[in-house]
C-alpha positions as CSV (number, residue, x, y, z in Angstrom):
1,X,21.3,8.8,26.2
2,X,19.8,12.2,26.2
3,X,18.6,12.1,22.6
4,X,16.7,8.8,23.3
5,X,15.1,10.3,26.3
6,X,14.0,13.4,24.3
7,X,12.4,11.3,21.6
8,X,10.6,9.0,24.1
9,X,9.4,12.2,25.9
10,X,8.1,13.6,22.6
11,X,6.1,10.5,21.9
12,X,4.8,10.4,25.5
13,X,3.6,13.9,25.2
14,X,1.2,12.8,22.4
15,X,0.4,9.2,23.4
16,X,-0.3,9.4,27.1
17,X,-0.5,5.7,27.7
18,X,0.9,2.7,25.9
19,X,-0.5,2.0,22.4
20,X,-0.2,-0.5,19.6
21,X,1.1,0.6,16.2
22,X,-2.3,0.8,14.6
23,X,-5.5,-0.7,16.0
24,X,-8.8,-1.0,14.3
25,X,-11.7,1.1,15.5
26,X,-15.2,-0.5,15.5
27,X,-17.6,2.1,16.6
28,X,-20.2,2.5,13.9
29,X,-22.7,0.1,12.1
30,X,-20.2,-2.7,11.8
31,X,-21.9,-4.8,14.5
32,X,-25.4,-4.4,12.9
33,X,-24.2,-5.2,9.4
34,X,-22.2,-8.3,10.4
35,X,-25.1,-9.5,12.5
36,X,-27.4,-9.1,9.5
37,X,-25.1,-11.4,7.5
38,X,-25.2,-14.0,10.3
39,X,-29.0,-13.7,10.7
40,X,-29.6,-14.1,7.0
41,X,-26.9,-16.7,6.6
42,X,-25.3,-14.8,3.7
43,X,-21.7,-15.1,5.0
44,X,-19.7,-16.2,2.0
45,X,-18.7,-14.5,-1.2
46,X,-22.3,-14.0,-2.4
47,X,-24.3,-11.3,-0.6
48,X,-25.5,-7.7,-0.9
49,X,-22.7,-6.2,1.2
50,X,-20.0,-7.2,-1.3
51,X,-21.7,-5.1,-4.0
52,X,-22.4,-2.3,-1.6
53,X,-18.8,-2.2,-0.5
54,X,-17.6,-2.1,-4.1
55,X,-20.0,0.7,-4.9
56,X,-18.8,2.7,-1.8
57,X,-15.2,2.3,-2.9
58,X,-15.9,3.6,-6.4
59,X,-17.7,6.6,-5.0
60,X,-14.8,7.4,-2.6
61,X,-11.9,6.7,-4.9
62,X,-13.5,7.9,-8.1
63,X,-12.8,4.8,-10.3
64,X,-15.5,3.2,-12.5
65,X,-14.9,-0.3,-11.1
66,X,-14.0,-2.0,-7.8
67,X,-13.6,-5.7,-7.3
68,X,-13.4,-6.8,-3.6
69,X,-10.8,-9.6,-3.0
70,X,-9.5,-11.6,-0.1
71,X,-6.3,-9.6,0.4
72,X,-4.1,-6.8,-1.0
73,X,-1.6,-9.4,-2.1
74,X,-4.3,-11.3,-4.0
75,X,-5.4,-8.0,-5.6
76,X,-1.8,-7.2,-6.7
77,X,-1.4,-10.7,-8.2
78,X,-4.7,-10.4,-10.1
79,X,-3.9,-6.9,-11.2
80,X,-0.6,-8.0,-12.7
81,X,-2.2,-11.0,-14.4
82,X,-5.0,-9.0,-15.9
83,X,-2.5,-6.4,-17.1
84,X,-0.7,-9.0,-19.1
85,X,2.3,-9.6,-16.9
86,X,3.6,-13.1,-16.8
87,X,6.6,-15.4,-17.2
88,X,9.5,-13.9,-18.9
89,X,8.7,-10.4,-17.7
90,X,10.3,-8.1,-15.2
91,X,8.2,-5.7,-13.0
92,X,9.9,-2.6,-11.6
93,X,9.1,-2.1,-7.9
94,X,10.6,-0.3,-5.0
95,X,12.7,-2.2,-2.6
96,X,11.3,0.1,0.1
97,X,7.9,-1.6,0.6
98,X,6.2,-4.5,2.3
99,X,7.3,-7.9,0.9
100,X,3.8,-8.5,-0.6
101,X,4.6,-6.2,-3.5
102,X,7.5,-8.5,-4.6
103,X,5.6,-11.7,-3.7
104,X,2.7,-10.7,-6.0
105,X,5.2,-10.3,-8.9
106,X,6.6,-13.7,-8.2
107,X,3.1,-15.2,-7.9
108,X,2.5,-13.9,-11.4
109,X,5.5,-15.7,-12.7
110,X,7.5,-12.5,-13.3
111,X,10.7,-11.1,-11.6
112,X,10.9,-8.0,-9.4
113,X,13.3,-5.4,-10.6
114,X,14.2,-3.1,-7.7
115,X,14.6,0.7,-7.9
116,X,15.5,3.4,-5.4
117,X,13.2,5.5,-3.2
118,X,12.9,9.3,-3.1
119,X,13.9,10.7,0.3
120,X,10.8,12.9,1.0
121,X,7.8,10.8,-0.2
122,X,9.6,7.4,0.2
123,X,8.0,6.4,-3.1
124,X,10.0,5.5,-6.3
125,X,12.3,8.3,-7.3
126,X,11.2,9.3,-10.8
127,X,14.5,10.9,-11.7
128,X,16.6,7.9,-10.7
129,X,14.1,5.7,-12.4
130,X,14.4,7.5,-15.7
131,X,18.2,7.4,-15.5
132,X,18.2,3.7,-14.7
133,X,15.7,2.7,-17.5
134,X,17.7,4.8,-20.0
135,X,20.4,2.1,-19.8
136,X,18.2,-0.4,-21.6
137,X,17.1,-0.7,-25.2
138,X,13.9,-1.7,-27.0
139,X,13.5,-4.9,-29.0
140,X,12.2,-5.2,-32.5
141,X,8.6,-5.0,-31.1
142,X,9.3,-1.8,-29.3
143,X,9.4,-3.4,-25.8
144,X,11.9,-2.3,-23.2
145,X,14.3,-5.1,-22.5
146,X,16.8,-5.7,-19.7
147,X,19.9,-6.3,-21.6
148,X,21.5,-8.2,-18.8
149,X,18.7,-10.7,-18.4
150,X,17.0,-10.6,-21.8
151,X,13.6,-10.2,-20.1
152,X,11.0,-7.6,-21.1
153,X,10.4,-4.8,-18.5
154,X,6.6,-4.9,-18.6
155,X,5.3,-2.9,-15.7
156,X,6.0,-0.6,-12.8
157,X,4.3,-0.8,-9.4
158,X,4.5,2.5,-7.5
159,X,3.8,2.3,-3.7
160,X,2.3,5.1,-1.7
161,X,4.4,4.4,1.4
162,X,2.7,5.1,4.8
163,X,-0.2,6.7,2.9
164,X,2.0,9.5,1.4
165,X,1.3,9.8,-2.3
166,X,4.3,9.0,-4.6
167,X,5.1,11.4,-7.5
168,X,2.4,10.1,-9.8
169,X,2.7,12.6,-12.6
170,X,6.4,12.1,-13.0
171,X,6.2,8.3,-12.7
172,X,3.4,8.2,-15.2
173,X,5.5,10.2,-17.7
174,X,8.4,7.8,-17.3
175,X,6.1,4.9,-17.9
176,X,4.8,6.5,-21.0
177,X,8.2,7.3,-22.3
178,X,9.4,3.7,-21.9
179,X,6.1,2.0,-22.8
180,X,5.6,0.2,-19.5
181,X,2.3,-0.3,-17.6
182,X,1.8,1.8,-14.4
183,X,0.1,-0.1,-11.5
184,X,-0.5,1.6,-8.2
185,X,0.0,-0.3,-4.9
186,X,-2.3,2.0,-3.0
187,X,-2.7,-0.6,-0.2
188,X,-1.8,2.0,2.5
189,X,-3.4,5.1,1.0
190,X,-7.1,5.0,1.2
191,X,-8.2,8.6,1.9
192,X,-5.0,10.1,0.4
193,X,-5.0,12.6,-2.4
194,X,-2.4,13.6,-5.0
195,X,-3.0,17.0,-6.5
196,X,-6.7,16.8,-5.8
197,X,-7.3,13.3,-7.0
198,X,-7.6,10.2,-4.9
199,X,-4.7,7.7,-5.2
200,X,-5.6,4.8,-7.4
201,X,-6.7,6.8,-10.4
202,X,-3.4,7.0,-12.3
203,X,-2.5,3.4,-12.8
204,X,-4.1,1.2,-15.4
205,X,-5.2,-0.8,-12.4
206,X,-4.6,-0.1,-8.7
207,X,-5.0,-2.1,-5.4
208,X,-6.1,-1.2,-1.9
209,X,-5.8,-3.2,1.3
210,X,-8.1,-3.6,4.3
211,X,-6.0,-5.7,6.6
212,X,-6.6,-5.3,10.3
213,X,-3.9,-2.6,10.7
214,X,-5.1,-0.4,7.8
215,X,-7.1,2.8,8.2
216,X,-10.2,0.9,7.2
217,X,-10.4,-2.8,7.8
218,X,-12.5,-5.8,6.6
219,X,-10.5,-8.1,8.9
220,X,-8.6,-9.2,5.9
221,X,-9.2,-8.1,2.4
222,X,-8.4,-5.9,-0.5
223,X,-9.8,-4.4,-3.7
224,X,-8.8,-4.0,-7.3
225,X,-9.9,-0.7,-8.7
226,X,-9.8,0.5,-12.3
227,X,-11.8,2.6,-14.9
228,X,-10.8,0.2,-17.7
229,X,-13.8,-2.0,-18.5
230,X,-11.7,-4.8,-20.0
231,X,-9.4,-5.0,-17.0
232,X,-12.4,-4.9,-14.6
233,X,-14.3,-7.7,-16.3
234,X,-11.2,-9.9,-16.5
235,X,-10.2,-9.3,-12.9
236,X,-13.7,-10.1,-11.6
237,X,-13.8,-13.3,-13.7
238,X,-10.3,-14.5,-12.7
239,X,-10.9,-13.8,-9.0
240,X,-14.1,-15.9,-9.1
241,X,-12.3,-19.1,-10.2
242,X,-12.8,-18.1,-13.9
243,X,-16.4,-19.4,-13.6
244,X,-18.9,-18.6,-16.3
245,X,-22.2,-17.4,-14.8
246,X,-24.9,-20.1,-14.9
247,X,-27.8,-20.9,-12.7
248,X,-26.6,-24.4,-11.8
249,X,-23.6,-25.5,-14.0
250,X,-20.0,-25.2,-13.0
251,X,-18.1,-24.2,-16.1
252,X,-14.7,-22.6,-15.9
253,X,-13.0,-21.3,-19.0
254,X,-9.6,-20.9,-17.5
255,X,-7.3,-21.2,-14.5
256,X,-8.7,-18.7,-12.0
257,X,-8.3,-17.9,-8.3
258,X,-10.5,-18.2,-5.3
259,X,-9.8,-14.5,-4.4
260,X,-13.3,-13.0,-3.8
261,X,-14.1,-11.2,-0.5
262,X,-16.8,-12.9,1.7
263,X,-20.0,-11.0,2.5
264,X,-19.1,-11.0,6.3
265,X,-15.9,-9.1,5.6
266,X,-17.6,-6.7,3.2
267,X,-20.3,-5.9,5.8
268,X,-17.5,-5.0,8.3
269,X,-16.0,-2.9,5.6
270,X,-19.2,-1.0,4.8
271,X,-19.4,0.1,8.4
272,X,-15.8,1.2,8.4
273,X,-16.1,3.1,5.1
274,X,-18.9,5.2,6.6
275,X,-16.4,6.5,9.1
276,X,-13.4,7.0,6.7
277,X,-13.6,10.8,6.7
278,X,-13.6,10.8,10.5
279,X,-10.7,8.4,10.6
280,X,-8.6,10.5,8.2
281,X,-9.5,13.8,10.1
282,X,-8.4,12.3,13.4
283,X,-5.2,10.7,12.0
284,X,-4.3,14.1,10.4
285,X,-4.9,15.7,13.8
286,X,-2.7,13.1,15.4
287,X,0.0,13.9,12.9
288,X,-0.2,17.6,13.8
289,X,0.3,16.7,17.5
290,X,3.4,14.6,16.6
291,X,4.7,17.4,14.4
292,X,4.5,19.9,17.2
293,X,6.0,17.4,19.7
294,X,9.1,16.9,17.5
295,X,9.4,20.5,16.5
296,X,12.9,21.7,17.6
297,X,14.4,18.3,18.0
298,X,17.6,17.9,16.0
299,X,17.8,14.1,16.5
300,X,14.5,13.3,14.8
301,X,12.3,15.0,12.2
302,X,8.6,14.3,11.8
303,X,7.6,13.2,8.2
304,X,4.9,15.5,6.7
305,X,2.9,14.9,3.6
306,X,4.3,15.9,0.2
307,X,3.5,19.3,-1.3
308,X,0.0,19.6,-2.9
309,X,-1.0,16.2,-1.4
310,X,-3.3,15.2,1.4
311,X,-2.1,12.1,3.2
312,X,-4.1,9.8,5.4
313,X,-1.0,9.5,7.6
314,X,-1.5,5.7,7.9
315,X,1.6,5.4,9.9
316,X,3.2,8.4,11.5
317,X,7.0,8.4,11.0
318,X,10.1,10.2,12.2
319,X,13.4,10.2,10.5
320,X,16.5,10.1,12.7
321,X,19.5,12.2,12.0
322,X,22.6,10.5,10.7
323,X,24.1,10.7,14.2
324,X,21.0,9.4,15.9
325,X,20.6,6.4,13.5
326,X,23.4,4.7,15.3
327,X,21.2,4.2,18.4
328,X,18.0,3.3,16.4
329,X,17.6,-0.1,18.0
330,X,18.2,1.3,21.5
331,X,15.4,3.8,20.9
332,X,13.1,1.1,19.6
333,X,13.7,-0.9,22.7
334,X,13.0,2.1,24.9
335,X,9.8,3.0,23.1
336,X,8.5,-0.6,23.1
337,X,9.5,-1.1,26.7
338,X,7.5,2.0,27.6
339,X,4.4,0.5,25.8
340,X,4.6,2.6,22.7
341,X,4.7,0.0,19.9
342,X,7.2,1.3,17.3
343,X,8.8,-0.3,14.4
344,X,11.6,0.3,11.9
345,X,10.9,0.3,8.2
346,X,10.4,-3.0,6.5
347,X,13.8,-4.6,5.7
348,X,14.5,-3.6,2.1
349,X,13.3,-6.5,-0.1
350,X,16.6,-6.8,-2.0
351,X,18.3,-7.7,1.3
352,X,15.9,-10.7,1.8
353,X,17.3,-14.1,0.8
354,X,14.3,-14.8,-1.5
355,X,15.2,-11.8,-3.7
356,X,18.9,-11.3,-3.2
357,X,19.6,-12.2,-6.9
358,X,16.9,-10.0,-8.4
359,X,17.9,-7.2,-10.8
360,X,18.2,-3.8,-9.3
361,X,19.3,-0.2,-9.6
362,X,21.5,1.6,-7.1
363,X,19.6,1.4,-3.8
364,X,21.6,3.6,-1.5
365,X,18.7,5.9,-0.5
366,X,16.5,2.9,0.3
367,X,19.2,1.5,2.6
368,X,19.7,4.9,4.2
369,X,16.0,5.3,4.9
370,X,15.8,1.8,6.4
371,X,18.4,2.8,9.0
372,X,16.8,6.1,9.8
373,X,13.0,5.8,9.8
374,X,10.8,4.8,12.8
375,X,7.0,4.3,12.7
376,X,5.1,5.5,15.8
377,X,1.6,4.6,17.2
378,X,-0.9,5.8,14.7
379,X,-4.4,4.7,15.7
380,X,-7.1,7.4,15.1
381,X,-8.3,7.2,18.7
382,X,-4.9,8.6,19.9
383,X,-6.0,12.0,18.7
384,X,-8.8,11.9,21.2
385,X,-6.5,11.7,24.3
């Protein structure tokens, strides 16, 4: 097919040799910092690098508090719990996201309630969200209730998909109107800015991820960020097994979680954060190369950052035309056979067996985007070729 050949040629013009989807780059002080942990034997959850990593995150993101945890999923779970979400609640989330967003809701004992994506940012569509929530009434306590299930609609998790900021102002306004808590799943958006402010500042609490494929990695890990003192104190306590500080006694005043990040991982993260601005700059340059390569192609359009936003372009993405979507899998096979690791969007969560009975809005845009979007190799080093 000529269109497949043109798209593969466009990718090849940017990525000269085969490449993974997103590889970590270890070129700074990571080796020295990790070695110091090994030399001093401070390898577990206690150690100076955990505090240092949290402080660096606060400085970069602009929040008052950061709590380093073992994964983004753990962070989302703790964020929900500390926000008061629990059994008998529903949490509004996009179906167009990695399954961990829904899993965290389930871990908290709540039920995910799926809403549709906006076609340009891929985040939750605030207009459709408002229309959907208007179908529900408030109970005698003023809480929004799903009339079909009888459950309280407690919170909304917005996701900054591929590092592109969602429409935070509009989503925050909808949350205020209906009295629900806004939580940001910013796991993909470190280094991204919405109208001049870093993602993670609009939610009551927000979560970042530092998995091996993220723009900054700690090997595995995440962070809860907030400027709310009460939320921060509760999150730090719960993620440390709800242990009361004492020089020798082990006293736990609740059921907590062993979610804290080890010093080894934080040391790696400190070295990575020192290079964040360079990673973002090169990823944005790579995005520019892709944009130029796909300019003029009718079969696939490169996805650029939303207006008045600065995206980290965590994963560079193209959207196939309606006609080209019919050969999506053929294109994916050709790209991967050529050594260019490429992936479709995550399968929408409402189509997974575990969540097939969850409440939902009309999700036609989500399903359309799933069939049309393809993620391309996006490592920072690819801009250096």
